[in-house]
C-alpha positions in Angstrom: 89.6 37.7 130.2 89.1 39.7 133.4 88.5 43.2 133.8 92.1 43.7 135.5 93.9 42.4 132.5 94.9 45.4 130.9 91.5 47.5 131.1 93.6 50.1 133.2 93.6 52.2 130.1 90.0 52.3 129.4 88.0 55.3 130.3 84.4 54.5 131.0 82.3 57.9 129.9 79.4 56.0 127.8 80.3 58.4 124.5 79.4 57.9 121.3 82.9 56.8 120.5 82.8 54.0 123.1 79.7 52.6 121.6 81.6 52.1 118.2 82.5 48.7 117.3 86.2 48.1 117.7 87.0 47.4 114.0 85.7 50.8 112.9 87.7 52.4 115.6 91.1 50.4 114.3 90.2 51.3 110.7 89.8 55.0 111.6 93.0 55.0 113.3 95.0 53.4 110.6 93.5 55.8 108.0 94.1 59.0 110.3 97.9 57.8 110.7 98.4 57.3 107.3 97.0 60.7 106.1 99.4 62.5 108.8 102.3 60.5 107.8 101.6 61.3 104.3 101.2 65.0 105.0 104.5 67.0 103.9 106.0 68.7 106.9 106.2 72.2 105.5 102.4 72.3 105.3 101.5 73.7 108.6 97.9 74.6 108.2 97.2 70.8 107.7 98.7 69.7 111.0 96.5 72.6 112.8 93.4 70.9 111.2 94.7 67.4 112.1 94.9 68.6 115.9 91.3 70.3 115.8 90.0 66.8 114.5 91.5 65.3 117.4 90.5 67.8 119.9 86.9 67.3 118.7 87.2 63.4 119.1 88.7 63.9 122.7 85.6 66.1 123.5 83.2 63.7 122.1 84.7 60.8 124.1 84.6 63.0 127.0 88.1 62.1 128.0 89.8 64.2 131.0 92.3 66.5 129.6 94.5 65.7 132.7 94.4 61.8 131.7 95.2 62.6 128.1 98.2 64.8 129.1 99.5 62.2 131.3 99.5 59.6 128.8 101.3 61.9 126.4 104.1 61.2 128.5 105.0 58.3 126.6 106.3 60.6 123.7 109.0 62.2 125.8 111.9 60.2 124.3 110.6 61.3 120.7 110.3 64.6 122.1 114.2 64.5 123.5 115.5 63.3 120.0 113.4 66.1 118.0 114.8 68.6 120.2 118.5 67.3 119.3 118.3 67.4 115.5 118.3 71.3 115.0 121.8 70.9 116.8 123.1 67.8 114.8 121.8 67.8 111.5 124.0 69.2 108.6 123.1 71.5 106.0 122.1 75.5 105.7 121.8 76.9 109.2 119.6 79.9 110.3 120.3 82.0 113.6 117.7 81.8 116.4 118.2 83.7 119.5 121.7 83.9 118.7 122.0 80.1 118.1 122.9 78.8 114.8 120.4 75.7 114.0 120.3 73.4 111.0 117.5 74.4 108.6 116.7 70.8 107.7 117.2 70.0 111.5 114.4 72.4 112.7 112.2 71.2 109.9 112.8 67.5 110.7 112.2 68.4 114.4 108.8 69.7 113.5 108.0 66.9 111.4 108.8 64.2 114.4 107.1 66.3 117.0 103.7 66.9 115.0 103.5 63.7 113.4 104.4 61.6 116.6 102.0 63.7 118.9 99.1 63.2 116.8 99.6 59.8 116.0 100.1 59.2 120.0 97.1 61.5 120.6 94.9 59.0 118.4 96.2 56.0 119.9 95.1 57.4 123.4 91.8 58.3 122.2 91.4 54.3 120.8 92.8 53.0 123.9 90.7 54.8 126.3 87.6 54.1 124.5 88.1 50.8 123.5 88.8 47.7 126.1 91.6 45.0 125.3 89.1 42.3 124.7 87.0 44.6 122.1 90.4 45.4 120.2 91.1 41.7 120.0 87.7 41.1 118.5 87.8 43.8 116.3 91.2 42.5 114.9 89.7 39.2 114.7 86.8 40.8 112.6 89.3 42.5 110.4 90.7 39.0 109.6 93.9 39.1 111.4 95.7 35.7 111.5 94.3 33.9 114.5 97.6 33.1 115.6 98.5 36.6 116.2 95.1 37.2 117.9 96.0 34.2 120.3 99.4 35.9 121.0 98.0 39.3 121.4 95.3 37.7 123.9 98.0 35.9 125.9 100.2 39.1 126.2 97.1 41.2 127.3 96.4 38.4 129.9 99.7 37.7 131.4 101.1 41.2 131.1 99.4 42.0 134.6 100.7 38.6 136.1 104.2 39.4 135.0 103.9 42.9 136.3 102.9 41.5 139.6 105.8 39.1 140.0 108.1 42.0 139.3 106.7 43.8 142.1 106.8 41.1 144.1 110.4 40.4 143.5 111.2 44.0 144.2 109.5 44.2 147.6 111.2 40.9 148.5 114.8 42.3 147.6 114.2 45.6 149.4 112.6 43.4 152.2 115.9 41.7 152.8 118.0 44.9 153.2 119.0 45.5 149.9 120.5 49.4 149.3 123.1 48.9 146.6 124.5 51.7 144.6 124.2 52.2 140.8 126.2 49.3 139.8 124.8 47.0 142.5 121.1 48.1 141.3 121.9 47.0 137.8 123.3 43.8 139.0 120.2 43.1 140.9 118.0 44.2 138.0 119.9 42.0 135.6 119.3 38.8 137.9 115.6 39.8 138.6 114.9 39.9 134.9 116.7 36.8 134.2 114.9 35.2 137.2 111.5 36.6 135.7 112.3 35.3 132.3 112.8 31.9 133.7 109.6 31.9 135.9 107.6 33.3 132.8 108.8 30.6 130.5 108.0 27.9 132.9 104.5 29.2 133.7 104.0 29.3 129.9 104.7 25.6 129.5 102.4 24.8 132.6 99.5 27.0 130.6 100.1 25.4 127.7 99.8 21.8 129.2 96.7 22.8 131.0 95.1 24.0 127.6 96.0 20.7 126.0 94.4 18.8 128.5 91.3 20.7 128.3 91.1 20.0 124.6 93.0 23.1 122.9 93.5 22.2 119.1 95.9 25.2 118.4 92.7 27.7 117.7 91.1 30.0 120.1 87.4 30.4 120.7 86.1 33.1 118.6 86.0 36.5 120.3 84.2 38.5 118.1 80.0 38.4 118.5 78.8 40.7 115.6 79.7 43.3 112.7 79.3 46.8 112.1 76.5 48.6 110.2 76.9 51.1 107.4 75.9 53.7 109.7 78.6 52.9 112.3 81.0 52.7 109.7 79.8 56.2 108.3 80.0 57.8 111.9 83.3 56.1 112.7 85.2 56.9 109.7 84.0 60.6 109.4 86.9 61.9 111.1 89.5 59.9 109.4 87.9 60.6 105.8 88.0 64.3 106.7 91.8 63.9 107.6 92.3 61.9 104.1 90.8 64.9 102.5 93.2 67.4 104.3 96.2 65.2 103.4 95.2 65.1 99.8 94.8 69.0 99.9 98.0 69.3 101.6 100.0 67.5 98.8 98.0 69.2 96.1 99.1 72.6 97.5 102.6 71.3 97.9 103.1 70.4 94.4 
């Protein structure tokens, strides 16, 4: 897999987190997300501690703050949804600056914003410190079904190819003088998506035939080269285990 096949998210800083095996970071991410999701929304101090733990990871990974903030923009649709909750939810209301807001809606908005932001930030740390190939190797070491690993491998490899096709189609359309209105743009986009699907399907058939002619038997070559030691597991899971301890404490306090 070439470096251009999805490595755009990787930020090479040579930190300790970068050097951890991918399977350790994947398990750490899952544990952290489970801890955050299981925390009651009303226990505000727990989310502050989660944020401190993630800020420490960002600092250790030496990730530029501008890069992290820019990638957080993927959360925008969830932020919009959360901001609408206090106005559309039912139940007892509370006055805030003369505006009547639903109490359950305010708590629900906080729940979505806090847990969603922490989860996205944790995923950003993983994607910025692990290459796509290492992620696939880590999933393989965690005994993910080989078929799923192969599907993910092809998706990563050909995502850039499909995006390049889409870019060339847009340039070709504009170079032919296309300047339609909104309805015209939707028609052109729909036609382009259909043509892109047909082209991708045909490419997939050709790739499959080429693989079979080279002896492909339905199983991809193994990506993983080695496991993780006990010290690496302890180092990689330290933050997640701390988050689990915070989640347990938050649930005990909330009882």
